C-alpha positions in Angstrom: 0.0 0.0 0.0 2.8 2.4 0.9 4.5 1.7 -2.4 1.3 2.4 -4.3 0.8 5.8 -2.5 4.4 6.8 -3.3 4.0 5.7 -6.9 0.8 7.8 -7.2 2.5 10.8 -5.6 5.5 10.6 -8.0 3.2 10.2 -11.0 1.1 13.3 -10.0 4.2 15.4 -9.4 5.7 14.4 -12.7 2.4 15.2 -14.5 2.3 18.6 -12.9 5.9 19.4 -13.9 5.1 18.5 -17.5 1.9 20.5 -17.5 3.6 23.7 -16.5 4.5 26.2 -19.1 7.9 27.8 -19.2 8.4 31.5 -18.9 9.3 31.7 -22.6 6.1 29.9 -23.5 4.1 32.4 -21.5 5.8 35.3 -23.3 5.0 33.7 -26.7 1.4 33.2 -25.7 1.2 36.8 -24.6 2.4 38.2 -28.0 1.5 35.5 -30.5 -0.5 36.8 -33.4 -0.5 40.4 -32.2 0.1 43.2 -34.5 3.7 44.5 -34.5 5.2 41.1 -33.5 6.6 38.3 -35.5 6.3 34.8 -34.0 8.0 31.7 -35.4 7.8 28.1 -34.2 9.9 25.4 -35.9 8.8 21.9 -34.7 10.9 18.8 -34.4 8.9 17.4 -37.3 10.3 20.2 -39.5 13.8 19.2 -38.5 13.0 15.6 -39.4 12.1 16.8 -42.9 15.3 18.8 -43.1 17.3 15.7 -42.2 15.8 13.9 -45.2 16.9 16.7 -47.6 20.7 16.2 -47.0 21.2 12.6 -46.0 24.9 12.6 -46.8 25.9 15.3 -44.3 26.3 13.3 -41.1 27.0 16.4 -39.0 23.8 18.0 -40.1 21.9 14.8 -39.5 23.2 14.7 -36.0 22.4 18.3 -35.5 18.8 18.2 -36.5 18.1 14.9 -34.8 18.9 16.5 -31.4 16.6 19.6 -31.7 13.1 19.4 -30.4 12.0 22.9 -31.4 12.9 26.6 -32.0 10.7 29.5 -31.0 11.5 33.1 -32.2 9.6 36.2 -31.1 10.5 39.6 -32.3 9.2 43.1 -32.2 8.8 44.4 -35.8 7.0 47.6 -35.2 8.4 51.0 -34.3 5.4 51.6 -32.2 6.2 48.7 -29.9 10.0 48.9 -30.0 10.4 51.6 -27.3 7.6 50.4 -25.1 8.3 46.6 -24.7 11.6 45.0 -23.6 11.4 41.2 -23.4 14.6 41.1 -21.4 13.3 43.2 -18.5 9.9 41.5 -18.8 11.1 37.9 -18.2 14.6 38.1 -16.8 13.8 37.6 -13.1 11.5 34.7 -13.9 14.2 32.9 -15.9 16.8 33.2 -13.2 14.3 31.9 -10.6 13.3 29.0 -12.9 16.9 27.6 -12.9 18.3 29.2 -16.0 22.0 30.1 -15.9 23.5 33.0 -17.7 26.1 32.0 -20.3 27.0 35.3 -21.8 26.0 39.0 -22.1 26.8 41.3 -25.0 26.2 45.0 -24.7 26.4 47.4 -27.7 25.1 50.9 -27.4 21.3 50.6 -26.7 21.2 46.8 -27.2 21.8 44.1 -24.6 21.9 40.4 -25.6 21.8 37.6 -22.9 22.3 33.9 -23.5 20.9 31.7 -20.8 20.8 27.9 -20.6 18.8 25.3 -18.7 20.6 22.1 -18.1 19.3 18.5 -17.7 21.6 15.6 -16.9 24.7 17.6 -17.8 23.5 18.6 -21.2 21.9 21.8 -22.4 18.1 21.2 -22.6 17.3 24.8 -23.6 19.2 27.8 -24.8 17.5 31.2 -24.7 18.8 34.3 -26.4 17.0 37.5 -25.3 17.7 40.9 -26.8 16.6 43.9 -24.9 16.6 47.5 -26.1 15.2 49.0 -29.3 14.7 45.7 -31.1 13.6 43.2 -28.5 13.6 39.5 -29.5 13.7 36.1 -27.9 15.0 32.8 -29.4 14.5 29.6 -27.6 16.1 26.3 -28.7 15.1 23.1 -27.0 16.6 19.6 -27.3 19.7 17.7 -26.4 22.2 20.4 -27.1 25.7 21.6 -26.7 27.3 24.9 -27.8 28.8 23.3 -30.9 25.4 22.0 -32.0 23.8 25.5 -31.5 26.6 27.3 -33.3 26.3 24.8 -36.2 22.6 25.4 -36.3 23.2 29.1 -36.6 25.6 28.5 -39.5 23.4 25.9 -41.3 20.0 27.6 -40.9 21.1 31.3 -41.0 19.8 32.3 -37.6 21.8 35.5 -37.3 20.8 36.2 -33.8 23.0 33.3 -32.6 26.2 34.6 -34.2 27.4 35.8 -30.8 27.7 32.2 -29.7 30.9 32.0 -31.8 32.5 34.2 -29.0 31.5 31.6 -26.4 32.8 28.8 -28.6 36.2 30.6 -28.9 36.3 31.2 -25.1 35.8 27.4 -24.5 38.7 26.6 -26.9 41.0 28.9 -24.8 40.2 26.9 -21.6 
């Protein structure tokens, strides 16, 4: 009987954890489909299709097989650009949810932060948040490492991730 109760408690706790939305999901839900914002979601199914296109490139095959999804949210309206700052809107929630800052880049009126959430010693999610005039958020989920993410930037042309090359170079120095 004791084992059954413990099993039920573990199952309920696990289901609750899976049912909770992340801070980034909440942000996407808040601005999805609204005027002045661009929302992009690339599913794991899309990456499966991409893997079929270039079957001979093993590195690319490995890359896309490890990605569960990518979400991109950007402000594309001058009206919203000065009023909304994604970084200040979700920064505290991310840190309290177990995300760790990887790198910050500051240039004039822009600030870019890279945060990761780890699971079993691997990167489960990387978030890039841009604050300032052109706020944007990129969230990549899967079984990742920095090399995988930098290769993704190169292969798919996600310019927002180009600053990860700096992190990759720092790791080589260590």
